[in-house]
N, C-alpha and C positions, 0 to 999 in steps of 0.2 A: 330975354329975361331969366332970372335966375330965381329959384325958389328958396326958401329959408334953409334948406339942406345943401345948397350949393349946386344942385342940378339946374340944368338949362330947362326953362318952360317954355314950350311951344303952344301959343294959343290956338292954332289951327286945328291940331287933332281934337281939341274939346269940340270945336265948332263942328269939325266934320262928324265927330260921334253924335252930337246932338242931332244934326240933320239925318243921320242913318237910323238913329232911334225914332225920329219924327216919321221917317218913312215906313218903319216896322209898324208904327202906330197906324197910320194910314192904311197898311196892308191887312191890320186887323179889323180896320171898320170895313175894307172891301169883302173880307170873308163874312163879317156879320151880316153885311148887306146881301151876299150871296145866300147864306144859309136862310135869312128872311124871304128872299124871293122864291127859293125852292119850296120851302114849307108853305107860303102862301100860295104859289102855284098848284102844289099838290092839293090842297084844301080846297081851292077853287075849281080846280079841274074833277075832282071826285064828288065834291058836294053840289057844286052849281053846274057843272059841265062846261065852264068857261073860265079858263086860265087868264092870266095876265099876256096878252098878245106880245108885248115887249119885254117880258121877263127874261127869256133866253138870250137876246141880243145884248141886254144890258149885262147880263151875268158873264157873257164872253168877254166885254171890256174890263169887267171888274177883275176877271181872272188873269187876264194878261197883265194888266197894271199890278195886281197883287203879286205874280210870279217874279217881275222884274224889280219890285221893291224887295222882296224877300230873298231873291238871289244875292242882291247888292248887300243885304245885311248880313246874310251868312258869310259871304266872302270877306267882308270887311272884319267880321268876327272870327274869321278863319274856323268855321264850324262846318264848312262844306263837306260833302261826302268825296272820298278820294280812294282808289284802289292804290294799294302800295305792294302788291305781289312783287312785282320787279324792280320799282324805284327803292323800296325799303333795302335792298342789297347793294345799294349804290352809296358811295362815300357822301358825307353831308354837302361838301362843296358841289359834287355833281348834281345832288338833289336841288340845291339852291340855283344853280345855273339852268336846270331843267324847268324849276318852278318859275324862274324870269322869262324863259323862252315860252312856256305856255301862258304865262300872263301878258306876253306881249301879243301873242296871238289873239288872245281874249279883247285886248284893247283894240285890235285891228278889226275883227269881227264885230264887236259891240259899235265901234265906230261907224263901220259900214253900215249896220242895222239903223243906227240912229240917223245917218245921212239919208238913207232911202226913205225912213218913216218921216222925216222932216220934208222931204221932197212929196211924198203923198200927201202929207197934212196940208201943205201950202197949196196943192192943187185942191184938195177938198173945200179948202177955205174960199179960194178963188172961183171955183165952179159953183159954189153952194150946194155942194153934194147933200142930198137928203137920204136918209134911210127909208127904204120901201116898207119896212116893218112899223117903224115908229112914226115916221113922217117928221122927225126931228134931224137937224144938221149932225153929220157924223164927225165934222172936224174937231169940235171940242173934246170929243172921246179920244181921237186919234192925237191930240195934243197932250192928253193925259198919259197915253202910252209912250209918247215921246219923253215926257218927265220921268217915267219908270226908266226908260233906256238911259236917260242922263245920270241917273242915281246909279245904275249898274255900271256904267262907264267910269264914274267918279269912284266907286268903290274898287272897281279894278284897278284904277290907276294908284289909288292909296295901297291897294295890296301889293301891287308891283314896286311901289316905293319901299314898303316894308321889307319885301323880299331882297331888294338891293341893299337895303341898310344891313340886313342879316348876313348876306354874302360878304360885304365888304367890312364887316364888324363894328359898323357903326350904330349897332342897336342901342337905344336908351337903356340905363341900368333899371331895374326893377320892372322892366316888361315882361309880362308873362309869356310862356312859351305857347304857341299856338295850341288850341284845343282840337283833338282828333276824336270825332265821334264813332267812326267806322274806319277801321283798318283790316286789311286782309293780307 
């Protein structure tokens, strides 16, 4: 597809961007839920002496999900923290190759984590694993963590594709240079 100004228009980046932004929204909900749980538990613990017994377990799941979703967002937006004391002195081509190599490592590692988590989640559903604290099944929470890992893996793949495009010179015109928040 082509836009009015003659540049090619690929619908997949906008879909990917919408998905990543949706995941950031979900991570905001996770953070709001965690803040609410902590506040409620503090009030209940010190006023009534009886906190919510399930609050800590739910917060752990929410925190893991939020971390994976936020890492995916930060990666795709190229806002991740990076130390460039050594790599900053390398040529742009060498830096690009290093980014591709580390992106491949991230993909392999994230894929390994996802495969392991899917295996654990499948077992939890098959065995009907129940939390000893809440008495509820753990499988659905583990499935949510798998979703977060899928988003991280997807963002890592998009980041790798962007780095390969940059290195080969196939970067779309008008694309902004990645934002660097912290450099040393």
